mmCIF file of the N, C-alpha and C atoms, coordinates in Angstrom:
data_MODEL
# 
_entry.id   MODEL 
# 
loop_
_atom_site.group_PDB 
_atom_site.id 
_atom_site.type_symbol 
_atom_site.label_atom_id 
_atom_site.label_alt_id 
_atom_site.label_comp_id 
_atom_site.label_asym_id 
_atom_site.label_entity_id 
_atom_site.label_seq_id 
_atom_site.pdbx_PDB_ins_code 
_atom_site.Cartn_x 
_atom_site.Cartn_y 
_atom_site.Cartn_z 
_atom_site.occupancy 
_atom_site.B_iso_or_equiv 
_atom_site.pdbx_formal_charge 
_atom_site.auth_seq_id 
_atom_site.auth_comp_id 
_atom_site.auth_asym_id 
_atom_site.auth_atom_id 
_atom_site.pdbx_PDB_model_num 
ATOM 1   N N  . UNK A 1 1  ? -2.721  14.366  -8.936  1.00 0.00 ? 1  UNK A N  1 
ATOM 2   C CA . UNK A 1 1  ? -3.491  13.460  -9.861  1.00 0.00 ? 1  UNK A CA 1 
ATOM 3   C C  . UNK A 1 1  ? -2.465  13.101  -11.118 1.00 0.00 ? 1  UNK A C  1 
ATOM 4   N N  . UNK A 1 2  ? -1.389  13.767  -11.185 1.00 0.00 ? 2  UNK A N  1 
ATOM 5   C CA . UNK A 1 2  ? -0.424  13.473  -12.280 1.00 0.00 ? 2  UNK A CA 1 
ATOM 6   C C  . UNK A 1 2  ? 0.066   11.990  -12.167 1.00 0.00 ? 2  UNK A C  1 
ATOM 7   N N  . UNK A 1 3  ? 0.126   11.504  -10.941 1.00 0.00 ? 3  UNK A N  1 
ATOM 8   C CA . UNK A 1 3  ? 0.580   10.049  -10.825 1.00 0.00 ? 3  UNK A CA 1 
ATOM 9   C C  . UNK A 1 3  ? -0.550  9.063   -11.038 1.00 0.00 ? 3  UNK A C  1 
ATOM 10  N N  . UNK A 1 4  ? -1.629  9.481   -11.464 1.00 0.00 ? 4  UNK A N  1 
ATOM 11  C CA . UNK A 1 4  ? -2.801  8.525   -11.663 1.00 0.00 ? 4  UNK A CA 1 
ATOM 12  C C  . UNK A 1 4  ? -3.557  8.785   -13.008 1.00 0.00 ? 4  UNK A C  1 
ATOM 13  N N  . UNK A 1 5  ? -2.779  8.833   -13.922 1.00 0.00 ? 5  UNK A N  1 
ATOM 14  C CA . UNK A 1 5  ? -3.344  9.056   -15.341 1.00 0.00 ? 5  UNK A CA 1 
ATOM 15  C C  . UNK A 1 5  ? -3.797  7.777   -16.061 1.00 0.00 ? 5  UNK A C  1 
ATOM 16  N N  . UNK A 1 6  ? -3.129  6.762   -15.802 1.00 0.00 ? 6  UNK A N  1 
ATOM 17  C CA . UNK A 1 6  ? -3.450  5.418   -16.386 1.00 0.00 ? 6  UNK A CA 1 
ATOM 18  C C  . UNK A 1 6  ? -4.733  4.931   -15.940 1.00 0.00 ? 6  UNK A C  1 
ATOM 19  N N  . UNK A 1 7  ? -5.464  4.392   -16.893 1.00 0.00 ? 7  UNK A N  1 
ATOM 20  C CA . UNK A 1 7  ? -6.834  3.804   -16.423 1.00 0.00 ? 7  UNK A CA 1 
ATOM 21  C C  . UNK A 1 7  ? -6.786  2.714   -15.551 1.00 0.00 ? 7  UNK A C  1 
ATOM 22  N N  . UNK A 1 8  ? -5.778  1.795   -15.723 1.00 0.00 ? 8  UNK A N  1 
ATOM 23  C CA . UNK A 1 8  ? -5.553  0.692   -14.782 1.00 0.00 ? 8  UNK A CA 1 
ATOM 24  C C  . UNK A 1 8  ? -5.181  1.242   -13.415 1.00 0.00 ? 8  UNK A C  1 
ATOM 25  N N  . UNK A 1 9  ? -4.282  2.084   -13.236 1.00 0.00 ? 9  UNK A N  1 
ATOM 26  C CA . UNK A 1 9  ? -3.965  2.649   -12.055 1.00 0.00 ? 9  UNK A CA 1 
ATOM 27  C C  . UNK A 1 9  ? -5.102  3.256   -11.297 1.00 0.00 ? 9  UNK A C  1 
ATOM 28  N N  . UNK A 1 10 ? -5.867  3.968   -11.985 1.00 0.00 ? 10 UNK A N  1 
ATOM 29  C CA . UNK A 1 10 ? -7.065  4.567   -11.335 1.00 0.00 ? 10 UNK A CA 1 
ATOM 30  C C  . UNK A 1 10 ? -8.091  3.473   -10.923 1.00 0.00 ? 10 UNK A C  1 
ATOM 31  N N  . UNK A 1 11 ? -8.331  2.526   -11.756 1.00 0.00 ? 11 UNK A N  1 
ATOM 32  C CA . UNK A 1 11 ? -9.229  1.461   -11.316 1.00 0.00 ? 11 UNK A CA 1 
ATOM 33  C C  . UNK A 1 11 ? -8.629  0.639   -10.076 1.00 0.00 ? 11 UNK A C  1 
ATOM 34  N N  . UNK A 1 12 ? -7.428  0.349   -9.899  1.00 0.00 ? 12 UNK A N  1 
ATOM 35  C CA . UNK A 1 12 ? -6.860  -0.217  -8.824  1.00 0.00 ? 12 UNK A CA 1 
ATOM 36  C C  . UNK A 1 12 ? -6.964  0.530   -7.558  1.00 0.00 ? 12 UNK A C  1 
ATOM 37  N N  . UNK A 1 13 ? -6.937  1.873   -7.777  1.00 0.00 ? 13 UNK A N  1 
ATOM 38  C CA . UNK A 1 13 ? -7.005  2.841   -6.653  1.00 0.00 ? 13 UNK A CA 1 
ATOM 39  C C  . UNK A 1 13 ? -8.400  2.854   -6.235  1.00 0.00 ? 13 UNK A C  1 
ATOM 40  N N  . UNK A 1 14 ? -9.302  2.870   -7.211  1.00 0.00 ? 14 UNK A N  1 
ATOM 41  C CA . UNK A 1 14 ? -10.836 2.805   -6.804  1.00 0.00 ? 14 UNK A CA 1 
ATOM 42  C C  . UNK A 1 14 ? -11.162 1.565   -5.990  1.00 0.00 ? 14 UNK A C  1 
ATOM 43  N N  . UNK A 1 15 ? -10.547 0.544   -6.172  1.00 0.00 ? 15 UNK A N  1 
ATOM 44  C CA . UNK A 1 15 ? -10.744 -0.667  -5.391  1.00 0.00 ? 15 UNK A CA 1 
ATOM 45  C C  . UNK A 1 15 ? -10.008 -0.728  -4.083  1.00 0.00 ? 15 UNK A C  1 
ATOM 46  N N  . UNK A 1 16 ? -8.609  -0.399  -4.108  1.00 0.00 ? 16 UNK A N  1 
ATOM 47  C CA . UNK A 1 16 ? -7.685  -0.425  -3.125  1.00 0.00 ? 16 UNK A CA 1 
ATOM 48  C C  . UNK A 1 16 ? -7.882  0.606   -2.043  1.00 0.00 ? 16 UNK A C  1 
ATOM 49  N N  . UNK A 1 17 ? -8.224  1.861   -2.395  1.00 0.00 ? 17 UNK A N  1 
ATOM 50  C CA . UNK A 1 17 ? -8.290  2.837   -1.331  1.00 0.00 ? 17 UNK A CA 1 
ATOM 51  C C  . UNK A 1 17 ? -9.525  2.581   -0.423  1.00 0.00 ? 17 UNK A C  1 
ATOM 52  N N  . UNK A 1 18 ? -10.682 2.353   -0.856  1.00 0.00 ? 18 UNK A N  1 
ATOM 53  C CA . UNK A 1 18 ? -11.658 1.924   0.111   1.00 0.00 ? 18 UNK A CA 1 
ATOM 54  C C  . UNK A 1 18 ? -11.526 0.563   0.747   1.00 0.00 ? 18 UNK A C  1 
ATOM 55  N N  . UNK A 1 19 ? -10.925 -0.317  0.112   1.00 0.00 ? 19 UNK A N  1 
ATOM 56  C CA . UNK A 1 19 ? -10.831 -1.784  0.628   1.00 0.00 ? 19 UNK A CA 1 
ATOM 57  C C  . UNK A 1 19 ? -10.013 -1.756  1.806   1.00 0.00 ? 19 UNK A C  1 
ATOM 58  N N  . UNK A 1 20 ? -8.863  -0.962  1.868   1.00 0.00 ? 20 UNK A N  1 
ATOM 59  C CA . UNK A 1 20 ? -8.008  -1.141  3.000   1.00 0.00 ? 20 UNK A CA 1 
ATOM 60  C C  . UNK A 1 20 ? -8.807  -0.611  4.244   1.00 0.00 ? 20 UNK A C  1 
ATOM 61  N N  . UNK A 1 21 ? -9.280  0.567   4.441   1.00 0.00 ? 21 UNK A N  1 
ATOM 62  C CA . UNK A 1 21 ? -9.847  0.942   5.690   1.00 0.00 ? 21 UNK A CA 1 
ATOM 63  C C  . UNK A 1 21 ? -11.219 0.216   5.987   1.00 0.00 ? 21 UNK A C  1 
ATOM 64  N N  . UNK A 1 22 ? -11.981 0.018   4.998   1.00 0.00 ? 22 UNK A N  1 
ATOM 65  C CA . UNK A 1 22 ? -13.416 -0.502  5.392   1.00 0.00 ? 22 UNK A CA 1 
ATOM 66  C C  . UNK A 1 22 ? -13.161 -1.992  5.893   1.00 0.00 ? 22 UNK A C  1 
ATOM 67  N N  . UNK A 1 23 ? -12.466 -2.873  5.102   1.00 0.00 ? 23 UNK A N  1 
ATOM 68  C CA . UNK A 1 23 ? -12.213 -4.195  5.681   1.00 0.00 ? 23 UNK A CA 1 
ATOM 69  C C  . UNK A 1 23 ? -11.450 -4.258  6.801   1.00 0.00 ? 23 UNK A C  1 
ATOM 70  N N  . UNK A 1 24 ? -10.443 -3.362  7.002   1.00 0.00 ? 24 UNK A N  1 
ATOM 71  C CA . UNK A 1 24 ? -9.568  -3.287  8.125   1.00 0.00 ? 24 UNK A CA 1 
ATOM 72  C C  . UNK A 1 24 ? -10.428 -3.134  9.371   1.00 0.00 ? 24 UNK A C  1 
ATOM 73  N N  . UNK A 1 25 ? -11.279 -2.129  9.291   1.00 0.00 ? 25 UNK A N  1 
ATOM 74  C CA . UNK A 1 25 ? -12.203 -1.838  10.587  1.00 0.00 ? 25 UNK A CA 1 
ATOM 75  C C  . UNK A 1 25 ? -13.235 -3.017  10.709  1.00 0.00 ? 25 UNK A C  1 
ATOM 76  N N  . UNK A 1 26 ? -13.653 -3.424  9.668   1.00 0.00 ? 26 UNK A N  1 
ATOM 77  C CA . UNK A 1 26 ? -14.819 -4.590  9.724   1.00 0.00 ? 26 UNK A CA 1 
ATOM 78  C C  . UNK A 1 26 ? -14.176 -5.774  10.435  1.00 0.00 ? 26 UNK A C  1 
ATOM 79  N N  . UNK A 1 27 ? -12.926 -6.267  9.968   1.00 0.00 ? 27 UNK A N  1 
ATOM 80  C CA . UNK A 1 27 ? -12.235 -7.321  10.570  1.00 0.00 ? 27 UNK A CA 1 
ATOM 81  C C  . UNK A 1 27 ? -11.807 -7.172  11.951  1.00 0.00 ? 27 UNK A C  1 
ATOM 82  N N  . UNK A 1 28 ? -11.275 -5.911  12.186  1.00 0.00 ? 28 UNK A N  1 
ATOM 83  C CA . UNK A 1 28 ? -10.906 -5.606  13.532  1.00 0.00 ? 28 UNK A CA 1 
ATOM 84  C C  . UNK A 1 28 ? -12.187 -5.741  14.606  1.00 0.00 ? 28 UNK A C  1 
ATOM 85  N N  . UNK A 1 29 ? -13.247 -5.224  14.199  1.00 0.00 ? 29 UNK A N  1 
ATOM 86  C CA . UNK A 1 29 ? -14.485 -5.210  14.998  1.00 0.00 ? 29 UNK A CA 1 
ATOM 87  C C  . UNK A 1 29 ? -14.921 -6.623  15.245  1.00 0.00 ? 29 UNK A C  1 
ATOM 88  N N  . UNK A 1 30 ? -14.877 -7.521  14.373  1.00 0.00 ? 30 UNK A N  1 
ATOM 89  C CA . UNK A 1 30 ? -15.280 -8.908  14.359  1.00 0.00 ? 30 UNK A CA 1 
ATOM 90  C C  . UNK A 1 30 ? -14.225 -9.773  15.024  1.00 0.00 ? 30 UNK A C  1 
ATOM 91  N N  . UNK A 1 31 ? -13.007 -9.302  15.305  1.00 0.00 ? 31 UNK A N  1 
ATOM 92  C CA . UNK A 1 31 ? -11.970 -9.979  16.008  1.00 0.00 ? 31 UNK A CA 1 
ATOM 93  C C  . UNK A 1 31 ? -11.119 -10.808 14.946  1.00 0.00 ? 31 UNK A C  1 
ATOM 94  N N  . UNK A 1 32 ? -11.176 -10.676 13.743  1.00 0.00 ? 32 UNK A N  1 
ATOM 95  C CA . UNK A 1 32 ? -10.469 -11.364 12.744  1.00 0.00 ? 32 UNK A CA 1 
ATOM 96  C C  . UNK A 1 32 ? -9.048  -10.497 12.428  1.00 0.00 ? 32 UNK A C  1 
ATOM 97  N N  . UNK A 1 33 ? -8.090  -10.544 13.375  1.00 0.00 ? 33 UNK A N  1 
ATOM 98  C CA . UNK A 1 33 ? -7.014  -9.710  13.229  1.00 0.00 ? 33 UNK A CA 1 
ATOM 99  C C  . UNK A 1 33 ? -6.150  -10.052 12.005  1.00 0.00 ? 33 UNK A C  1 
ATOM 100 N N  . UNK A 1 34 ? -5.946  -11.327 11.685  1.00 0.00 ? 34 UNK A N  1 
ATOM 101 C CA . UNK A 1 34 ? -5.163  -11.666 10.506  1.00 0.00 ? 34 UNK A CA 1 
ATOM 102 C C  . UNK A 1 34 ? -5.897  -11.179 9.247   1.00 0.00 ? 34 UNK A C  1 
ATOM 103 N N  . UNK A 1 35 ? -7.162  -11.310 9.103   1.00 0.00 ? 35 UNK A N  1 
ATOM 104 C CA . UNK A 1 35 ? -7.834  -10.874 7.872   1.00 0.00 ? 35 UNK A CA 1 
ATOM 105 C C  . UNK A 1 35 ? -7.739  -9.248  7.828   1.00 0.00 ? 35 UNK A C  1 
ATOM 106 N N  . UNK A 1 36 ? -7.855  -8.702  9.045   1.00 0.00 ? 36 UNK A N  1 
ATOM 107 C CA . UNK A 1 36 ? -7.641  -7.191  9.047   1.00 0.00 ? 36 UNK A CA 1 
ATOM 108 C C  . UNK A 1 36 ? -6.274  -6.855  8.437   1.00 0.00 ? 36 UNK A C  1 
ATOM 109 N N  . UNK A 1 37 ? -5.285  -7.468  8.832   1.00 0.00 ? 37 UNK A N  1 
ATOM 110 C CA . UNK A 1 37 ? -3.871  -7.139  8.293   1.00 0.00 ? 37 UNK A CA 1 
ATOM 111 C C  . UNK A 1 37 ? -3.841  -7.478  6.845   1.00 0.00 ? 37 UNK A C  1 
ATOM 112 N N  . UNK A 1 38 ? -4.494  -8.589  6.451   1.00 0.00 ? 38 UNK A N  1 
ATOM 113 C CA . UNK A 1 38 ? -4.446  -8.926  5.005   1.00 0.00 ? 38 UNK A CA 1 
ATOM 114 C C  . UNK A 1 38 ? -5.261  -7.952  4.150   1.00 0.00 ? 38 UNK A C  1 
ATOM 115 N N  . UNK A 1 39 ? -6.399  -7.424  4.646   1.00 0.00 ? 39 UNK A N  1 
ATOM 116 C CA . UNK A 1 39 ? -7.165  -6.431  3.893   1.00 0.00 ? 39 UNK A CA 1 
ATOM 117 C C  . UNK A 1 39 ? -6.311  -5.237  3.786   1.00 0.00 ? 39 UNK A C  1 
ATOM 118 N N  . UNK A 1 40 ? -5.500  -4.716  4.757   1.00 0.00 ? 40 UNK A N  1 
ATOM 119 C CA . UNK A 1 40 ? -4.686  -3.597  4.765   1.00 0.00 ? 40 UNK A CA 1 
ATOM 120 C C  . UNK A 1 40 ? -3.644  -3.773  3.616   1.00 0.00 ? 40 UNK A C  1 
ATOM 121 N N  . UNK A 1 41 ? -2.946  -4.928  3.641   1.00 0.00 ? 41 UNK A N  1 
ATOM 122 C CA . UNK A 1 41 ? -1.928  -5.231  2.814   1.00 0.00 ? 41 UNK A CA 1 
ATOM 123 C C  . UNK A 1 41 ? -2.488  -5.252  1.274   1.00 0.00 ? 41 UNK A C  1 
ATOM 124 N N  . UNK A 1 42 ? -3.638  -6.043  1.160   1.00 0.00 ? 42 UNK A N  1 
ATOM 125 C CA . UNK A 1 42 ? -4.178  -5.998  -0.157  1.00 0.00 ? 42 UNK A CA 1 
ATOM 126 C C  . UNK A 1 42 ? -4.618  -4.789  -0.610  1.00 0.00 ? 42 UNK A C  1 
ATOM 127 N N  . UNK A 1 43 ? -5.100  -3.959  0.055   1.00 0.00 ? 43 UNK A N  1 
ATOM 128 C CA . UNK A 1 43 ? -5.572  -2.557  -0.385  1.00 0.00 ? 43 UNK A CA 1 
ATOM 129 C C  . UNK A 1 43 ? -4.384  -1.808  -0.907  1.00 0.00 ? 43 UNK A C  1 
ATOM 130 N N  . UNK A 1 44 ? -3.373  -1.723  -0.063  1.00 0.00 ? 44 UNK A N  1 
ATOM 131 C CA . UNK A 1 44 ? -2.153  -0.869  -0.475  1.00 0.00 ? 44 UNK A CA 1 
ATOM 132 C C  . UNK A 1 44 ? -1.376  -1.643  -1.592  1.00 0.00 ? 44 UNK A C  1 
ATOM 133 N N  . UNK A 1 45 ? -1.504  -3.061  -1.601  1.00 0.00 ? 45 UNK A N  1 
ATOM 134 C CA . UNK A 1 45 ? -0.744  -3.724  -2.695  1.00 0.00 ? 45 UNK A CA 1 
ATOM 135 C C  . UNK A 1 45 ? -1.439  -3.416  -3.972  1.00 0.00 ? 45 UNK A C  1 
ATOM 136 N N  . UNK A 1 46 ? -2.795  -3.319  -4.172  1.00 0.00 ? 46 UNK A N  1 
ATOM 137 C CA . UNK A 1 46 ? -3.409  -2.909  -5.380  1.00 0.00 ? 46 UNK A CA 1 
ATOM 138 C C  . UNK A 1 46 ? -2.964  -1.569  -5.803  1.00 0.00 ? 46 UNK A C  1 
ATOM 139 N N  . UNK A 1 47 ? -2.772  -0.598  -4.878  1.00 0.00 ? 47 UNK A N  1 
ATOM 140 C CA . UNK A 1 47 ? -2.421  0.736   -5.309  1.00 0.00 ? 47 UNK A CA 1 
ATOM 141 C C  . UNK A 1 47 ? -1.017  0.701   -5.713  1.00 0.00 ? 47 UNK A C  1 
ATOM 142 N N  . UNK A 1 48 ? -0.100  -0.263  -5.001  1.00 0.00 ? 48 UNK A N  1 
ATOM 143 C CA . UNK A 1 48 ? 1.326   -0.256  -5.462  1.00 0.00 ? 48 UNK A CA 1 
ATOM 144 C C  . UNK A 1 48 ? 1.377   -0.771  -6.957  1.00 0.00 ? 48 UNK A C  1 
ATOM 145 N N  . UNK A 1 49 ? 0.581   -1.825  -7.091  1.00 0.00 ? 49 UNK A N  1 
ATOM 146 C CA . UNK A 1 49 ? 0.532   -2.389  -8.500  1.00 0.00 ? 49 UNK A CA 1 
ATOM 147 C C  . UNK A 1 49 ? 0.063   -1.326  -9.589  1.00 0.00 ? 49 UNK A C  1 
ATOM 148 N N  . UNK A 1 50 ? -0.900  -0.525  -9.132  1.00 0.00 ? 50 UNK A N  1 
ATOM 149 C CA . UNK A 1 50 ? -1.410  0.543   -9.985  1.00 0.00 ? 50 UNK A CA 1 
ATOM 150 C C  . UNK A 1 50 ? -0.208  1.451   -10.404 1.00 0.00 ? 50 UNK A C  1 
ATOM 151 N N  . UNK A 1 51 ? 0.627   1.899   -9.307  1.00 0.00 ? 51 UNK A N  1 
ATOM 152 C CA . UNK A 1 51 ? 1.762   2.725   -9.662  1.00 0.00 ? 51 UNK A CA 1 
ATOM 153 C C  . UNK A 1 51 ? 2.830   2.123   -10.404 1.00 0.00 ? 51 UNK A C  1 
ATOM 154 N N  . UNK A 1 52 ? 3.020   0.895   -10.327 1.00 0.00 ? 52 UNK A N  1 
ATOM 155 C CA . UNK A 1 52 ? 4.050   0.183   -11.113 1.00 0.00 ? 52 UNK A CA 1 
ATOM 156 C C  . UNK A 1 52 ? 3.545   0.148   -12.504 1.00 0.00 ? 52 UNK A C  1 
ATOM 157 N N  . UNK A 1 53 ? 2.153   -0.043  -12.852 1.00 0.00 ? 53 UNK A N  1 
ATOM 158 C CA . UNK A 1 53 ? 1.625   0.146   -14.169 1.00 0.00 ? 53 UNK A CA 1 
ATOM 159 C C  . UNK A 1 53 ? 1.899   1.332   -14.683 1.00 0.00 ? 53 UNK A C  1 
ATOM 160 N N  . UNK A 1 54 ? 1.603   2.396   -13.978 1.00 0.00 ? 54 UNK A N  1 
ATOM 161 C CA . UNK A 1 54 ? 1.762   3.796   -14.358 1.00 0.00 ? 54 UNK A CA 1 
ATOM 162 C C  . UNK A 1 54 ? 3.092   4.154   -14.779 1.00 0.00 ? 54 UNK A C  1 
ATOM 163 N N  . UNK A 1 55 ? 4.130   3.505   -14.058 1.00 0.00 ? 55 UNK A N  1 
ATOM 164 C CA . UNK A 1 55 ? 5.607   3.697   -14.362 1.00 0.00 ? 55 UNK A CA 1 
ATOM 165 C C  . UNK A 1 55 ? 6.137   4.682   -13.355 1.00 0.00 ? 55 UNK A C  1 
ATOM 166 N N  . UNK A 1 56 ? 5.413   4.825   -12.204 1.00 0.00 ? 56 UNK A N  1 
ATOM 167 C CA . UNK A 1 56 ? 5.894   5.777   -11.202 1.00 0.00 ? 56 UNK A CA 1 
ATOM 168 C C  . UNK A 1 56 ? 5.986   4.973   -9.888  1.00 0.00 ? 56 UNK A C  1 
ATOM 169 N N  . UNK A 1 57 ? 6.549   5.601   -8.961  1.00 0.00 ? 57 UNK A N  1 
ATOM 170 C CA . UNK A 1 57 ? 6.810   4.924   -7.640  1.00 0.00 ? 57 UNK A CA 1 
ATOM 171 C C  . UNK A 1 57 ? 6.099   5.636   -6.557  1.00 0.00 ? 57 UNK A C  1 
ATOM 172 N N  . UNK A 1 58 ? 5.916   4.807   -5.481  1.00 0.00 ? 58 UNK A N  1 
ATOM 173 C CA . UNK A 1 58 ? 5.293   5.389   -4.275  1.00 0.00 ? 58 UNK A CA 1 
ATOM 174 C C  . UNK A 1 58 ? 6.364   6.025   -3.425  1.00 0.00 ? 58 UNK A C  1 
ATOM 175 N N  . UNK A 1 59 ? 7.663   5.974   -3.769  1.00 0.00 ? 59 UNK A N  1 
ATOM 176 C CA . UNK A 1 59 ? 8.699   6.578   -2.993  1.00 0.00 ? 59 UNK A CA 1 
ATOM 177 C C  . UNK A 1 59 ? 8.538   7.982   -2.747  1.00 0.00 ? 59 UNK A C  1 
ATOM 178 N N  . UNK A 1 60 ? 8.028   8.741   -3.806  1.00 0.00 ? 60 UNK A N  1 
ATOM 179 C CA . UNK A 1 60 ? 7.950   10.189  -3.744  1.00 0.00 ? 60 UNK A CA 1 
ATOM 180 C C  . UNK A 1 60 ? 6.712   10.705  -3.014  1.00 0.00 ? 60 UNK A C  1 
ATOM 181 N N  . UNK A 1 61 ? 5.924   9.712   -2.532  1.00 0.00 ? 61 UNK A N  1 
ATOM 182 C CA . UNK A 1 61 ? 4.635   10.031  -1.917  1.00 0.00 ? 61 UNK A CA 1 
ATOM 183 C C  . UNK A 1 61 ? 4.627   10.044  -0.390  1.00 0.00 ? 61 UNK A C  1 
ATOM 184 N N  . UNK A 1 62 ? 3.712   10.499  0.352   1.00 0.00 ? 62 UNK A N  1 
ATOM 185 C CA . UNK A 1 62 ? 3.606   10.463  1.742   1.00 0.00 ? 62 UNK A CA 1 
ATOM 186 C C  . UNK A 1 62 ? 3.662   9.116   2.246   1.00 0.00 ? 62 UNK A C  1 
ATOM 187 N N  . UNK A 1 63 ? 2.782   8.228   1.665   1.00 0.00 ? 63 UNK A N  1 
ATOM 188 C CA . UNK A 1 63 ? 2.753   6.777   1.970   1.00 0.00 ? 63 UNK A CA 1 
ATOM 189 C C  . UNK A 1 63 ? 4.080   6.055   1.743   1.00 0.00 ? 63 UNK A C  1 
ATOM 190 N N  . UNK A 1 64 ? 4.790   6.371   0.810   1.00 0.00 ? 64 UNK A N  1 
ATOM 191 C CA . UNK A 1 64 ? 6.077   5.764   0.604   1.00 0.00 ? 64 UNK A CA 1 
ATOM 192 C C  . UNK A 1 64 ? 7.072   6.136   1.652   1.00 0.00 ? 64 UNK A C  1 
ATOM 193 N N  . UNK A 1 65 ? 7.003   7.420   2.077   1.00 0.00 ? 65 UNK A N  1 
ATOM 194 C CA . UNK A 1 65 ? 7.829   7.791   3.247   1.00 0.00 ? 65 UNK A CA 1 
ATOM 195 C C  . UNK A 1 65 ? 7.450   7.112   4.440   1.00 0.00 ? 65 UNK A C  1 
ATOM 196 N N  . UNK A 1 66 ? 6.141   6.905   4.841   1.00 0.00 ? 66 UNK A N  1 
ATOM 197 C CA . UNK A 1 66 ? 5.723   6.152   5.996   1.00 0.00 ? 66 UNK A CA 1 
ATOM 198 C C  . UNK A 1 66 ? 6.260   4.748   5.995   1.00 0.00 ? 66 UNK A C  1 
ATOM 199 N N  . UNK A 1 67 ? 6.128   4.105   4.741   1.00 0.00 ? 67 UNK A N  1 
ATOM 200 C CA . UNK A 1 67 ? 6.504   2.693   4.645   1.00 0.00 ? 67 UNK A CA 1 
ATOM 201 C C  . UNK A 1 67 ? 8.044   2.618   4.848   1.00 0.00 ? 67 UNK A C  1 
ATOM 202 N N  . UNK A 1 68 ? 8.823   3.501   4.236   1.00 0.00 ? 68 UNK A N  1 
ATOM 203 C CA . UNK A 1 68 ? 10.338  3.422   4.499   1.00 0.00 ? 68 UNK A CA 1 
ATOM 204 C C  . UNK A 1 68 ? 10.614  3.720   6.034   1.00 0.00 ? 68 UNK A C  1 
ATOM 205 N N  . UNK A 1 69 ? 9.922   4.555   6.717   1.00 0.00 ? 69 UNK A N  1 
ATOM 206 C CA . UNK A 1 69 ? 10.241  4.711   8.055   1.00 0.00 ? 69 UNK A CA 1 
ATOM 207 C C  . UNK A 1 69 ? 9.875   3.489   8.997   1.00 0.00 ? 69 UNK A C  1 
ATOM 208 N N  . UNK A 1 70 ? 8.692   2.913   8.645   1.00 0.00 ? 70 UNK A N  1 
ATOM 209 C CA . UNK A 1 70 ? 8.252   1.678   9.318   1.00 0.00 ? 70 UNK A CA 1 
ATOM 210 C C  . UNK A 1 70 ? 8.975   0.435   9.097   1.00 0.00 ? 70 UNK A C  1 
ATOM 211 N N  . UNK A 1 71 ? 9.575   0.410   7.838   1.00 0.00 ? 71 UNK A N  1 
ATOM 212 C CA . UNK A 1 71 ? 10.286  -0.777  7.533   1.00 0.00 ? 71 UNK A CA 1 
ATOM 213 C C  . UNK A 1 71 ? 11.897  -0.721  7.747   1.00 0.00 ? 71 UNK A C  1 
ATOM 214 N N  . UNK A 1 72 ? 12.214  0.442   8.103   1.00 0.00 ? 72 UNK A N  1 
ATOM 215 C CA . UNK A 1 72 ? 13.715  0.708   8.393   1.00 0.00 ? 72 UNK A CA 1 
ATOM 216 C C  . UNK A 1 72 ? 14.308  -0.337  9.378   1.00 0.00 ? 72 UNK A C  1 
ATOM 217 N N  . UNK A 1 73 ? 13.700  -0.631  10.494  1.00 0.00 ? 73 UNK A N  1 
ATOM 218 C CA . UNK A 1 73 ? 14.434  -1.596  11.329  1.00 0.00 ? 73 UNK A CA 1 
ATOM 219 C C  . UNK A 1 73 ? 14.464  -3.013  10.834  1.00 0.00 ? 73 UNK A C  1 
ATOM 220 N N  . UNK A 1 74 ? 13.649  -3.309  9.800   1.00 0.00 ? 74 UNK A N  1 
ATOM 221 C CA . UNK A 1 74 ? 13.724  -4.714  9.262   1.00 0.00 ? 74 UNK A CA 1 
ATOM 222 C C  . UNK A 1 74 ? 14.725  -4.848  8.070   1.00 0.00 ? 74 UNK A C  1 
ATOM 223 N N  . UNK A 1 75 ? 15.100  -3.718  7.476   1.00 0.00 ? 75 UNK A N  1 
ATOM 224 C CA . UNK A 1 75 ? 16.064  -3.793  6.450   1.00 0.00 ? 75 UNK A CA 1 
ATOM 225 C C  . UNK A 1 75 ? 17.324  -4.372  6.838   1.00 0.00 ? 75 UNK A C  1 
ATOM 226 N N  . UNK A 1 76 ? 17.995  -5.154  5.925   1.00 0.00 ? 76 UNK A N  1 
ATOM 227 C CA . UNK A 1 76 ? 19.367  -5.712  6.205   1.00 0.00 ? 76 UNK A CA 1 
ATOM 228 C C  . UNK A 1 76 ? 20.313  -4.529  6.169   1.00 0.00 ? 76 UNK A C  1 
ATOM 229 N N  . UNK A 1 77 ? 21.200  -4.581  7.038   1.00 0.00 ? 77 UNK A N  1 
ATOM 230 C CA . UNK A 1 77 ? 22.325  -3.614  7.144   1.00 0.00 ? 77 UNK A CA 1 
ATOM 231 C C  . UNK A 1 77 ? 23.360  -4.001  6.207   1.00 0.00 ? 77 UNK A C  1 
ATOM 232 N N  . UNK A 1 78 ? 23.696  -3.159  5.241   1.00 0.00 ? 78 UNK A N  1 
ATOM 233 C CA . UNK A 1 78 ? 24.706  -3.663  4.281   1.00 0.00 ? 78 UNK A CA 1 
ATOM 234 C C  . UNK A 1 78 ? 26.183  -3.197  4.748   1.00 0.00 ? 78 UNK A C  1 
ATOM 235 N N  . UNK A 1 79 ? 27.020  -4.179  4.609   1.00 0.00 ? 79 UNK A N  1 
ATOM 236 C CA . UNK A 1 79 ? 28.300  -3.986  5.189   1.00 0.00 ? 79 UNK A CA 1 
ATOM 237 C C  . UNK A 1 79 ? 29.112  -3.094  4.097   1.00 0.00 ? 79 UNK A C  1 
ATOM 238 N N  . UNK A 1 80 ? 30.101  -2.339  4.614   1.00 0.00 ? 80 UNK A N  1 
ATOM 239 C CA . UNK A 1 80 ? 30.906  -1.575  3.816   1.00 0.00 ? 80 UNK A CA 1 
ATOM 240 C C  . UNK A 1 80 ? 32.095  -2.365  3.472   1.00 0.00 ? 80 UNK A C  1 
ATOM 241 N N  . UNK A 1 81 ? 32.314  -2.679  2.312   1.00 0.00 ? 81 UNK A N  1 
ATOM 242 C CA . UNK A 1 81 ? 33.445  -3.445  1.932   1.00 0.00 ? 81 UNK A CA 1 
ATOM 243 C C  . UNK A 1 81 ? 34.184  -2.993  0.639   1.00 0.00 ? 81 UNK A C  1 
# 
C-alpha cells in the first residue's frame, strides 16, 4: 500500500482495477473482442496514470514484470556502436 498513498492514485485504482476484468469478461462473452482489449488497456492505463501521479513506477511490481516479459519481443533491438 505504500505505492498507493496519493488520493488520485487510489481513485484511479478504484476505477481501473474492477474495470479491466469486469468489462473484459463482459465484452468477451458478447463477442466484442476489440472492446474487450480496449477495456483491459483502459483499466491498466488508469492504474499506470495513478502510479505516475504518485511518482512511482510499475516497474518494481509484479504487473510491471509481466508487461516487460510480454513486450520484450516487440522492443527495438539497440545496436552497439
